[in-house]
C-alpha positions in Angstrom: 46.8 201.1 134.7 49.4 201.1 131.7 51.3 197.2 131.2 54.6 198.7 132.8 52.6 199.6 135.5 50.8 196.4 135.6 54.6 194.4 135.1 55.7 196.6 138.7 52.6 195.5 140.5 52.6 192.0 139.9 56.4 192.1 140.3 56.5 193.5 143.8 53.1 191.2 144.8 54.4 188.4 143.6 58.0 188.7 145.4 56.1 189.9 149.0 53.4 187.0 148.8 55.5 184.4 148.3 56.9 183.9 151.4 55.0 183.4 154.8 57.1 184.9 158.2 55.5 183.0 160.5 55.0 184.8 163.6 57.2 186.7 166.5 56.0 189.4 169.6 55.3 192.3 167.2 53.6 190.3 164.7 51.4 187.9 167.2 50.6 191.2 169.0 48.7 192.7 166.2 47.0 189.2 165.0 46.2 188.3 168.7 44.3 191.4 168.1 42.8 190.1 164.8 41.8 187.2 166.5 39.5 188.5 169.6 38.0 190.8 167.4 36.3 188.2 164.7 36.5 185.3 166.9 35.8 186.6 171.1 34.6 189.6 169.8 36.5 191.7 172.3 39.4 194.1 171.8 41.4 192.7 174.9 43.8 189.5 173.9 43.5 187.8 177.2 43.4 184.3 175.3 46.0 185.0 173.8 48.3 187.1 175.6 51.3 184.2 176.0 51.7 184.0 172.4 54.0 187.8 172.9 55.4 190.2 174.9 54.3 192.8 172.9 51.2 194.1 174.9 49.5 196.6 177.5 47.8 195.7 180.7 45.2 197.8 181.8 42.6 196.9 184.5 42.9 193.7 184.8 43.2 192.9 180.6 46.0 192.5 178.4 45.8 194.7 175.2 47.8 194.6 172.0 50.3 197.5 172.5 50.5 198.7 169.1 48.4 201.1 167.1 46.0 199.8 165.7 45.5 200.5 162.3 47.4 197.2 160.6 45.0 194.7 162.7 41.7 196.6 161.9 42.6 196.6 158.1 43.2 193.3 158.0 39.7 192.5 160.2 37.2 192.4 157.4 39.5 190.0 155.4 40.1 187.2 158.0 36.5 187.7 159.4 35.0 186.8 155.9 37.2 184.3 155.9 36.6 182.2 158.6 33.1 181.2 157.6 34.5 179.8 154.2 37.3 177.8 156.6 34.2 176.5 158.3 32.4 175.9 155.5 35.3 173.6 153.4 35.7 171.3 156.7 38.4 173.6 158.1 38.9 175.3 161.7 40.1 178.7 161.5 41.7 178.0 165.5 43.6 175.6 164.6 47.2 175.6 163.4 46.7 175.7 159.8 43.7 177.6 159.8 45.4 180.7 161.8 48.5 180.1 159.9 46.6 180.7 156.9 44.5 183.4 158.1 47.5 185.6 159.4 49.3 184.8 156.0 46.2 186.1 154.3 46.4 189.5 156.9 50.0 190.3 155.5 49.6 189.5 152.0 46.5 191.6 151.9 47.8 194.5 154.2 52.0 194.7 154.1 51.8 192.5 150.8 49.5 194.4 148.8 49.8 198.1 150.2 53.8 197.7 149.3 52.9 196.4 145.9 50.6 199.4 145.2 53.6 201.9 146.4 55.8 201.0 144.0 53.5 201.8 141.4 52.6 205.0 143.3 56.1 205.7 143.0 56.8 204.5 139.9 53.7 206.9 138.4 54.7 210.1 140.7 58.1 209.7 139.3 57.0 209.8 135.8 54.5 212.9 136.8 57.9 214.8 137.7 60.1 214.2 134.5 62.2 211.0 135.9 62.1 208.5 132.4 60.3 205.3 132.4 63.1 203.6 132.7 64.7 205.8 136.1 61.3 205.6 137.7 60.9 202.1 137.1 64.5 201.5 138.8 63.6 203.7 141.4 60.5 201.6 142.4 62.2 198.3 141.4 65.0 199.6 144.1 62.3 200.2 147.3 60.5 197.4 146.6 63.7 194.9 146.0 66.9 196.1 146.9 65.9 197.6 150.2 64.3 196.1 153.8 61.3 196.8 152.5 61.3 193.4 151.0 61.4 192.0 154.5 58.7 194.1 155.7 56.4 193.7 152.9 56.1 190.4 154.3 55.7 190.2 157.7 52.6 191.5 159.5 54.0 194.5 161.1 53.4 198.3 160.2 56.5 199.9 159.0 55.7 199.1 154.8 51.8 199.8 155.1 52.0 203.4 156.9 55.2 203.5 154.7 53.3 203.2 151.3 49.9 205.4 152.9 52.2 208.3 153.6 53.3 207.6 149.8 49.7 207.6 148.6 49.0 210.7 150.3 52.3 212.3 149.1 51.3 211.1 145.1 47.8 212.8 145.7 49.1 216.2 147.1 50.7 216.7 143.9 47.8 215.8 141.9 45.4 218.2 143.4 46.3 221.1 141.3 45.3 219.0 138.1 42.2 217.9 136.4 38.6 219.8 137.6 37.2 220.6 141.1 36.0 217.3 142.0 39.3 215.9 141.3 41.1 218.1 143.4 38.8 217.7 146.1 39.0 213.7 146.1 42.7 214.0 145.8 42.3 216.1 149.2 40.4 213.5 150.5 42.3 210.7 149.6 45.7 212.5 151.2 43.5 213.0 155.1 42.7 209.6 154.9 45.9 207.9 153.8 47.7 210.0 155.8 45.4 209.8 158.7 45.6 206.3 158.3 49.4 205.4 158.4 49.2 207.1 161.8 46.5 204.7 163.6 48.5 202.2 162.3 52.2 203.3 163.3 52.5 206.8 165.4 55.4 208.2 164.9 53.9 209.0 161.1 51.8 212.1 162.5 54.3 214.4 162.0 54.9 213.3 158.6 50.8 213.3 158.3 50.9 217.2 159.3 53.4 217.7 156.4 51.5 216.2 153.7 48.7 218.0 154.6 50.3 221.4 154.4 52.2 220.5 151.5 48.2 219.4 150.4 47.3 222.4 151.8 50.0 224.1 149.9 49.1 222.4 146.2 45.6 223.7 146.4 45.9 227.7 147.1 46.5 228.5 143.8 42.9 226.7 143.1 41.3 230.0 144.8 39.7 230.3 148.3 36.3 228.2 147.8 37.9 225.3 145.9 40.3 225.0 148.3 37.6 225.2 150.9 36.6 222.5 149.9 39.7 220.5 149.1 40.8 220.8 152.8 37.7 220.2 153.8 37.6 216.4 152.5 41.2 216.6 153.7 40.3 217.6 157.0 37.2 215.3 157.2 38.8 211.8 156.3 41.0 212.5 158.5 39.3 213.2 161.2 37.4 210.7 160.4 41.1 208.0 161.2 41.2 210.2 164.2 37.9 208.7 165.9 38.5 205.3 164.9 41.9 205.8 166.8 40.0 207.8 169.7 36.7 204.9 169.7 39.1 202.3 170.2 41.2 203.7 172.6 38.0 204.7 174.5 37.2 201.3 174.2 40.2 199.8 175.7 41.2 202.5 177.8 38.2 204.4 179.3 39.9 207.5 177.7 40.3 208.4 173.5 43.4 210.0 174.4 45.0 206.9 176.1 47.7 205.2 173.7 48.5 201.3 174.5 52.1 202.7 174.9 51.4 204.2 178.4 49.9 200.9 179.8 53.4 199.2 177.7 54.4 196.1 180.0 58.7 195.5 180.5 60.0 198.2 178.3 61.3 200.7 180.7 62.8 202.3 177.8 59.2 203.7 176.1 59.1 205.6 180.2 62.2 207.9 178.4 61.5 210.9 177.0 58.3 211.3 174.7 57.4 207.0 174.9 61.2 206.2 174.3 62.3 208.8 171.6 64.8 211.7 172.8 67.2 213.8 171.0 69.1 212.1 168.4 72.5 210.1 169.6 75.8 210.4 166.5 76.6 206.7 168.1 72.8 205.2 167.5 72.8 207.8 164.2 76.3 206.3 162.6 75.1 202.8 164.0 71.7 202.6 161.8 73.5 204.1 158.8 76.4 202.0 158.8 77.3 199.2 161.5 77.2 196.1 160.7 74.4 195.0 163.1 71.9 197.4 161.6 72.9 199.6 159.3 70.7 200.2 156.4 73.4 201.3 154.0 75.8 198.3 154.0 72.4 196.4 153.3 71.1 198.8 150.5 73.5 200.8 149.5 72.1 202.3 146.3 70.2 204.8 149.4 73.8 206.0 149.7 72.9 208.5 146.1 69.4 209.5 147.0 69.9 212.5 147.8 71.8 213.9 144.8 68.9 212.4 143.0 66.3 215.0 145.6 68.8 217.7 144.5 67.9 217.5 141.0 64.8 217.6 141.7 64.9 221.1 143.7 66.3 222.4 140.6 63.2 221.5 138.5 59.6 223.2 138.6 57.9 224.3 141.5 55.8 221.2 141.7 59.1 218.8 141.6 61.2 221.0 144.3 57.9 220.8 146.7 58.0 216.7 146.1 62.0 217.0 147.0 61.7 218.9 150.0 58.9 217.2 151.7 60.7 213.4 151.2 64.7 214.7 152.5 62.1 216.1 155.4 59.6 212.9 156.0 63.0 211.1 155.3 65.0 213.1 157.3 62.7 212.9 160.3 62.2 209.2 160.4 66.0 208.8 160.4 66.6 211.4 163.2 63.7 209.6 165.2 65.4 206.2 164.7 68.6 208.0 166.1 66.9 208.8 169.5 64.9 206.3 169.7 65.8 203.8 173.0 65.6 200.7 171.6 67.2 202.1 168.3 68.4 198.7 167.3 64.4 197.7 167.3 65.0 193.9 168.7 64.4 191.5 166.3 65.4 193.4 162.6 67.1 193.2 159.4 68.1 196.7 159.2 66.9 199.8 161.4 63.5 198.9 160.8 62.2 202.2 163.0 64.3 203.9 160.0 62.1 201.9 157.2 59.6 204.5 156.0 62.2 206.8 155.1 63.3 204.9 152.5 60.2 205.2 149.8 60.7 208.8 150.2 64.8 208.7 149.4 64.2 206.4 146.1 62.3 209.5 144.4 65.8 210.4 144.3 66.5 207.1 142.6 64.4 208.2 139.1 65.9 211.7 139.1 69.5 210.3 139.5 69.2 207.4 136.9 67.3 209.9 134.3 70.0 212.5 134.5 73.1 209.7 134.4 75.3 208.9 131.9 75.4 204.7 131.0 78.6 204.0 133.3 76.7 205.4 136.0 73.6 203.9 135.4 75.7 200.8 135.7 77.1 201.8 139.0 73.7 202.7 140.5 72.4 199.0 138.9 74.6 197.0 140.5 73.9 198.5 144.0 70.6 197.0 143.7 71.1 194.3 142.3 74.1 193.7 145.5 70.9 195.2 147.8 68.5 192.8 146.3 70.3 189.6 146.5 70.9 190.7 150.3 67.2 190.8 150.8 66.3 187.6 148.9 68.7 186.2 151.0 67.0 187.8 154.2 64.0 187.3 153.0 64.1 183.7 152.4 66.1 182.3 155.6 65.0 185.2 158.7 63.9 189.0 157.7 63.4 189.2 161.7 67.0 188.0 162.6 67.3 187.6 166.6 69.1 191.1 168.2 72.0 188.9 169.7 73.4 188.2 166.7 75.8 191.5 166.4 76.8 190.3 162.5 73.0 189.0 161.1 74.1 188.7 157.7 77.6 186.9 157.5 76.9 184.8 161.0 73.4 184.0 160.1 71.7 184.6 156.9 74.3 184.1 154.2 75.4 180.5 156.0 71.8 179.5 155.9 71.2 180.5 152.1 74.3 178.6 151.0 73.3 175.6 152.9 69.8 175.7 151.5 68.4 175.6 154.7 65.4 178.4 154.1 62.4 179.6 156.3 64.0 179.4 159.6 61.3 181.1 161.5 60.1 178.3 164.0 57.3 180.6 165.7 54.4 180.7 165.2 51.1 183.0 165.1 49.3 180.3 167.5 52.2 180.5 170.3 51.7 179.8 173.4 47.7 178.5 172.9 47.0 175.0 174.6 45.0 172.9 171.7 45.8 169.7 170.7 46.1 170.7 167.1 48.9 172.8 167.6 51.3 170.7 170.1 50.6 167.4 166.7 52.0 170.3 164.5 55.8 168.3 164.6 57.2 170.3 161.9 59.8 172.5 163.9 59.6 175.6 161.1 56.6 177.6 161.5 57.6 179.8 158.5 57.5 178.8 154.5 57.5 179.9 150.8 55.3 178.9 147.9 58.0 176.7 146.7 58.3 174.5 149.6 53.9 173.8 149.3 54.8 172.7 145.5 57.1 170.1 147.6 60.3 171.9 146.4 63.4 171.9 148.4 66.2 173.7 149.6 67.4 176.2 146.8 64.8 174.7 144.4 62.0 176.0 146.7 62.6 179.7 144.7 62.6 178.9 141.1 58.9 179.4 140.8 59.8 182.9 142.0 62.6 183.1 139.4 60.5 182.4 137.0 58.0 185.1 138.1 61.2 187.4 137.9 62.3 186.6 134.2 58.6 187.2 132.8 58.2 190.1 133.9 62.3 191.4 133.2 61.3 190.8 129.7 58.0 192.8 129.8 59.4 195.5 131.3 62.4 195.7 129.1 59.7 195.2 126.4 57.5 198.1 127.4 60.8 201.0 128.5 62.5 200.0 125.0 58.9 201.2 123.4 57.6 204.3 123.2 55.0 206.0 125.8 51.8 206.1 124.0 52.1 202.3 123.5 52.8 200.9 126.7 
């Protein structure tokens, strides 16, 4: 890893790990599965079913209604941390213990993988011919100036799955480089990353297939024998992911093909079309892009320029063209999918969370646009991203999943709370609905926090340590970009 790549990682990971957003139906449903496996040694969430409304009911038992990949990724972390807590006199099932376990689960799944995706995005853009400054702009816009930042601090799968899909795309572009064993390794990564993205978030299935096709096209010039080895490795890892999902579904529902959504509780819209997805609606599409309720462009206006950058890549070599086509296809898929979903607004959400996996693929274009743009246009792009990052900082500091009944979340809730220094607003814990004296004794009305609060700061001062990290990273980034590439 070069120094500039390290700066990107530290900048993003510190920004994600700084915030603990506590609970909610979506994240509790996933964490309930982690608790069930590590503490109850079962897959049903019966002991915790009152903590969430996002659940499936099958043959007398309650289960998480979510794709299991994110929760299964967190299981080894929680399983390792539980005995450590006991060893130091803690109780993993206490209020504080569960907060710590859910914080670690989030930081080292959604947070870590999204930060690594920022590094991957930076590296991919440089490999496609963008300048390091352009690649840095794309990576930081992706990670900090879009709703991705909020999603990287919450134990839900959108940012995690998006990161995995980006890893798959990056590995697919590298199949034609290097020796035979390296190509096979990249093929295996494509299958593993795209496969686990699907196990973590079912809508990733179609992008995963597209990425597998892209990898096959990249392997074709290597010759029949070598391309067969690459595709064999890809298929093997993808089937391994499928086997995990099918085993899980068989253990829960008696059939390897029974999705939890088939036994969903309380969401009638999920019975329309394909699990709630119909043809896109123009009204929904307009609101998803431009609306004050869930529109992505009012929150991350730099994304409006991303297609121009992807068009620049379309005019370059075959590798860049292929990436641009795949990126446009995946981004368009998620936007149209969200526009056709019965619950297009995403419930409690900052922006349209169901289309958020489109964001890293759109940001690829920002690197090309920055590289080709004159200075005045770069200032415009930078201003738009600073605006987006400011809004996202407000959201991640206050309420990254604002309630669904607030029609203008930014102006009606987030900005007023931030101006007043009222941060970390979420009162829902991952222990909600659990009867325990330790939980009743917890008098703090807020379940969320940031690390500045843990140090003892209050109000806006709680963000000062993060600001220091940002200043240090910005200083290092400017120094690295200004040096010759060989010295980085």
